[in-house]
C-alpha positions in Angstrom: -36.5 -10.3 -5.1 -32.9 -9.5 -4.0 -32.0 -5.9 -5.0 -28.5 -6.4 -6.4 -26.9 -3.4 -8.0 -23.7 -3.4 -10.1 -20.8 -1.0 -9.6 -22.0 0.9 -12.7 -25.4 1.3 -11.0 -24.0 2.7 -7.8 -21.1 4.7 -9.1 -23.1 7.9 -9.5 -21.2 10.2 -7.0 -18.7 12.6 -8.4 -15.4 14.0 -7.3 -14.8 17.7 -7.6 -13.0 16.9 -10.9 -16.1 15.2 -12.3 -14.7 11.7 -12.0 -17.3 9.1 -10.9 -17.2 7.8 -7.4 -18.4 4.3 -6.5 -20.7 4.1 -3.5 -19.8 2.1 -0.5 -21.4 1.4 2.9 -19.7 1.5 6.3 -21.2 -0.3 9.3 -19.9 0.9 12.6 -20.8 0.7 16.3 -19.6 -0.4 19.7 -18.2 -3.9 20.3 -21.0 -6.5 20.6 -23.6 -4.2 19.1 -24.3 -6.5 16.1 -22.3 -4.8 13.4 -21.3 -8.1 11.7 -24.8 -9.5 11.6 -26.1 -6.2 10.1 -23.3 -6.1 7.5 -24.0 -9.7 6.6 -27.7 -9.0 6.1 -26.9 -6.0 3.8 -24.3 -8.1 1.9 -26.9 -10.8 1.2 -29.6 -8.3 0.2 -27.5 -6.1 -2.1 -24.8 -8.4 -3.4 -22.1 -7.0 -1.2 -18.7 -8.2 0.1 -17.2 -7.2 3.5 -13.8 -5.6 4.4 -13.0 -5.6 8.1 -12.1 -2.5 10.0 -11.2 -4.2 13.2 -7.6 -3.8 14.4 -7.6 -7.2 16.1 -9.7 -9.3 13.8 -7.0 -8.9 11.2 -4.9 -11.5 12.9 -4.8 -15.3 12.6 -5.4 -17.3 15.7 -7.6 -14.7 17.5 -11.0 -16.1 16.6 -12.3 -16.4 20.1 -10.9 -13.2 21.6 -11.9 -11.1 18.6 -15.2 -12.9 17.8 -14.3 -13.7 14.2 -17.4 -15.3 12.6 -17.1 -18.9 11.6 -16.3 -19.5 8.0 -14.1 -21.2 5.5 -11.1 -20.2 3.4 -11.8 -20.8 -0.3 -9.4 -20.5 -3.2 -9.9 -18.4 -6.3 -7.8 -17.0 -9.1 -6.6 -20.4 -10.2 -5.8 -21.3 -6.6 -3.3 -18.4 -6.1 -5.5 -16.5 -3.7 -7.9 -17.2 -0.9 -11.0 -15.5 0.5 -12.7 -16.1 3.8 -16.3 -16.9 3.2 -19.0 -16.7 6.0 -22.4 -18.1 5.0 -21.8 -17.3 1.4 -20.4 -13.8 2.0 -16.8 -12.9 1.2 -14.8 -11.3 3.9 -11.4 -9.6 3.5 -8.7 -8.5 6.0 -10.2 -10.9 8.5 -7.9 -13.4 10.2 -5.5 -12.9 7.3 -2.3 -11.5 8.9 0.3 -12.9 11.2 0.3 -11.4 14.8 4.1 -11.4 14.5 4.0 -8.8 11.8 1.3 -6.2 12.8 0.1 -3.7 10.2 0.5 0.0 10.8 -2.4 2.3 10.0 -1.0 3.4 6.7 -0.6 -0.2 5.5 -4.1 -1.1 6.7 -5.5 1.9 4.8 -3.7 0.9 1.6 -4.9 -2.7 1.7 -8.5 -1.8 2.7 -8.9 0.9 0.0 -7.5 -1.4 -2.7 -9.8 -4.2 -1.7 -12.9 -1.9 -1.6 -12.1 -0.7 -5.1 -11.5 -4.3 -6.3 -15.0 -5.3 -5.0 -16.7 -2.3 -6.7 -14.9 -3.1 -10.0 -16.6 -6.5 -10.0 -20.1 -5.0 -9.7 -20.4 -5.8 -6.0 -21.3 -3.5 -3.1 -18.3 -2.7 -0.9 -19.1 -2.9 2.8 -16.6 -1.7 5.4 -17.4 -3.0 8.9 -15.7 -2.7 12.2 -15.4 -0.9 15.5 -11.9 0.5 15.3 -12.8 4.1 14.8 -9.3 5.1 13.6 -9.4 2.4 10.8 -12.9 3.5 9.7 -11.9 7.2 9.6 -8.7 6.4 7.7 -10.7 4.8 4.9 -13.9 6.8 4.9 -12.1 10.2 5.1 -8.8 9.2 3.4 -6.8 10.4 6.3 -3.1 11.1 5.6 -0.9 11.0 8.8 2.0 13.3 9.7 5.4 12.5 8.3 7.4 12.5 11.5 10.5 10.3 11.7 10.9 7.9 14.6 12.7 9.3 17.6 14.2 6.2 19.2 15.7 8.1 22.2 12.3 9.4 23.1 10.8 5.9 22.6 13.4 4.5 24.9 12.4 7.1 27.5 8.7 6.1 27.2 9.6 2.4 27.6 10.3 3.1 31.2 6.6 3.6 31.9 3.7 1.2 31.7 0.9 1.6 29.1 -1.7 2.9 31.5 0.6 5.8 32.5 1.4 6.7 28.9 -2.3 6.6 28.0 -3.0 9.1 30.8 -0.3 11.3 29.4 -1.9 11.1 26.0 -5.3 11.9 27.4 -3.9 15.2 28.6 -2.1 16.3 25.4 -4.5 14.8 22.8 -7.8 13.6 24.3 -9.4 13.4 20.9 -7.0 10.8 19.6 -6.9 9.0 22.9 -10.7 8.6 22.7 -10.3 6.8 19.3 -7.9 4.1 20.4 -7.8 1.3 23.0 -5.9 2.3 26.2 -4.0 -1.0 25.8 -2.7 -0.1 22.4 0.8 0.9 23.4 2.1 1.2 19.9 -0.5 3.8 18.9 -0.1 5.7 22.2 3.7 5.9 21.8 3.4 7.1 18.2 0.9 9.8 19.1 3.1 11.0 22.0 6.2 10.9 19.7 4.4 13.1 17.1 3.1 15.5 19.7 6.6 15.8 21.2 8.3 16.4 17.8 5.7 19.0 16.5 4.2 20.5 19.6 0.8 19.8 18.1 -1.7 17.0 18.9 -1.5 14.0 16.6 -5.3 14.2 15.9 -4.9 17.7 14.4 -2.3 16.5 11.9 -4.3 13.8 10.2 -5.2 15.5 7.0 -8.0 14.5 4.7 -7.0 13.2 1.3 -8.9 12.9 -1.9 -12.2 11.0 -1.5 -12.3 7.5 -3.0 -15.9 6.6 -2.5 -19.3 8.2 -1.7 -20.2 6.7 1.7 -23.3 5.8 3.6 -22.4 5.2 7.2 -24.7 3.1 9.4 -24.4 2.7 13.1 -25.6 -0.5 14.9 -27.6 1.1 17.7 -28.4 -0.6 21.1 -29.5 0.8 24.4 -26.8 0.9 27.0 -28.3 -1.8 29.1 -28.8 -4.1 26.1 -25.3 -3.5 24.9 -23.8 -4.4 28.3 -25.9 -7.6 28.4 -24.6 -8.5 25.0 -21.0 -7.8 26.1 -21.4 -10.0 29.2 -22.9 -12.8 27.2 -20.1 -12.6 24.7 -17.5 -12.8 27.4 -19.2 -15.8 29.0 -19.2 -17.5 25.6 -15.5 -16.8 25.3 -14.8 -18.3 28.7 -16.7 -21.4 27.7 -15.1 -21.8 24.3 -11.4 -21.7 25.0 -10.2 -18.1 25.4 -7.7 -19.1 28.1 -6.1 -21.7 25.9 -6.1 -19.3 22.9 -4.4 -16.6 25.0 -1.8 -19.1 26.2 -1.0 -20.0 22.6 -0.6 -16.4 21.7 1.7 -15.6 24.6 3.9 -18.6 24.0 4.3 -17.8 20.3 4.4 -14.0 20.3 5.2 -13.0 23.8 3.3 -11.3 26.5 4.6 -7.9 25.5 3.6 -8.2 21.8 1.0 -6.0 20.2 -1.6 -8.8 20.0 -1.2 -9.4 23.8 -2.7 -6.0 24.5 -6.1 -7.1 23.0 -9.1 -6.9 25.3 -9.4 -10.4 26.7 -5.7 -11.4 26.4 -4.5 -8.4 28.4 -6.7 -9.3 31.4 -5.8 -13.0 31.2 -2.1 -12.1 31.4 -2.7 -11.2 35.0 -4.3 -14.5 35.7 -1.6 -16.5 33.9 1.1 -14.7 35.9 -0.7 -15.4 39.2 -1.8 -11.9 40.0 -5.4 -12.9 40.4 -7.8 -15.8 39.8 -9.7 -16.7 36.7 -13.0 -15.3 38.0 -11.4 -11.9 38.5 -9.8 -12.1 35.0 -13.2 -12.5 33.4 -14.8 -9.8 35.6 -12.0 -7.4 34.4 -12.7 -8.4 30.8 -16.4 -7.5 31.1 -15.6 -4.3 32.9 -12.9 -3.1 30.5 -15.0 -4.1 27.5 -17.9 -2.0 28.7 -15.5 0.9 29.2 -14.2 0.5 25.7 -17.7 0.4 24.3 -18.5 3.7 26.0 -15.4 5.3 24.4 -16.3 3.9 21.0 -19.8 5.4 21.2 -18.5 8.7 22.5 -16.3 9.1 19.5 -18.7 7.7 16.9 -21.6 10.0 18.1 -19.5 13.0 17.2 -19.9 12.1 13.5 -23.2 13.5 12.3 -23.0 11.5 9.1 -23.7 8.2 10.8 -27.3 7.0 10.5 -28.1 4.9 13.6 -30.3 1.9 13.0 -31.9 -0.7 15.3 -33.0 -3.3 12.8 -32.1 -4.7 9.4 -35.2 -3.4 7.6 -34.4 0.2 8.5 -30.8 -0.3 7.3 -31.9 -1.9 4.1 -34.2 0.9 3.3 -31.4 3.4 3.7 -29.1 1.4 1.5 -31.7 1.0 -1.1 -32.3 4.7 -1.4 -28.5 5.4 -1.2 -27.7 3.2 -4.2 -30.8 4.4 -6.1 
């Protein structure tokens, strides 16, 4: 029998003030580790709904590059709102935003937290799933970023350098934050350098922890290194066979090759092919190589968090969730 718990059943944690905290589950892991499949299994078993914590799956038109699961948009609330449903499980912040208007971390945090609370209020289990460590930490630990005004003169100076050079600079002044983000995420790199330049302190040291909003169980989708790399290669081969090049061309035509979405793994490497720097075979070799490098960085950062319970199968994860929600 399916073990469905209501929000009242699971809201048994307490704040320091005595206020009840709803319980929520976060599913994390490296790219291609099987996070989505694990989260789906938990959602079906425990009556859950999923909120994405992937900085690229947020955006419409990226289904192949970001491996958005196949689903359908369904209307609710007298047709005024829509939810993306995959095999009967509701997903939020998944393919919902325009690449032309990227969300910053603070806005993502606000939307994700609101949606998780709304899910809990309906007696469903909130499940946060994704591999963008910065997004996960922002929600799980209620991070509050530093209030540093933009320095446009400094940004103009940084614009003279390519993203790889700026990332190397960030690695020297703030290796902890650099390890959390993609080296291709120019926007995050520039902001971190800007804050460090203004304050003289690493950006990572200035992300204060706010008031907790949930009691969390964090599960990590565990794979051996060899298995993970095989899964990455298989995913990239699938992307190649299912229209990644055409998807990238559409994104570049509409949003430009210097847009934030163009820095995504897959699009960034295909930009070299489309500009004639190398052939298609080399582009996909680079996608595989760079994705493996990114997965290593994800795991290095995630392994630092001793709260994450690493699991290799659904039954182990279900047992942990069952005990967690009581």
